[in-house]
N, C-alpha and C positions, 0 to 999 in steps of 0.2 A: 587097581582103580582107586581113585581118591574119593573119600567120602565128603560130601558137601553138607553144610548145615544151613538152615534157613532160620533167620531171626523172626520171632513172632512179635507183632505189635500189640498183643494183648497185655494187660497189666497183670502179670502173674509173678509170684515170688519164685526164687530158684527151685523150690520144692514142687512147683507146678500148681500151687493153690492161688486163688485170687488174693490180691493185696487186702481188699476190704470185703467184709460180708455183704450180702445183698441188701440188708437193711441200711447200711451206711450209704450205699449208692442212692437209695430212696431219699435219705435225708439230704444228700448233696443236690439231688434234682429239685427238692422242695426249696432249698436255699437259693438255688439259681433262679427259680421262678419268683421268689420273694424279692430278690435283687432287681430283676427285670421289672416287676411291678413298681418298685421304688423309683426306677428311672423313668417309667411311664408317667408316674405322678409328677415328676419334675418337668415334663415337657409342657409346651404351650407358652402363652404370654405374648403372642404376636399381636400386632395391631393392624387393622386394615389400612390405616393412614400412617405412613412412616414418620410424619412430622409431629405426631402426638405421642405422648408418653403417659401411660397410666400406671402409676406405681402400685396400685392395688392389684393389678393383673400380674405384674412381675414378682412383687414381694408378698404374695399371698401365703397364708398359713400352710396350704398344701405343698407349695414349692419350697418354702424356706424351712419348715419344721417337720412336717409329716414325711415327706419323701426321704430326707436323710435318715430319719429314725427307722423307716422301713428298710432302707439299704443296709444300715448297721445291723438290724435284726437278721437280715439275710446272711450277712457275713458271719454273725455269731452262730447261725445254724450250720454254716459251712465248717466252722471250726469244730463245732460239736460233732459233725459227721465224720471229720477226720480223726478226732481224738477218741471217739466212742469205741469201746472194746466190746466184743461179743460176749454174751453171758456164757459161762462155762456149763457144759452139760453135767448134771449131777447124777 
């Protein structure tokens, strides 16, 4: 009989341990949530009349300044979550 092997889709290292500790995944989830909030801050700006244009609605502080800063903050949280090393048990 031939032995068959099944590949697992879990993110584990060859030793069978998870790639990241549980805390890193928590930071990754927080980073994704912050990025989504940034994109939600960027939405809007539509007008009920397509023939009128209000620059204050489209080019507001929230859409032009705040939303990109929140998105970059979320990306920095993601980088931290990936690069963070677990504390060694003493």
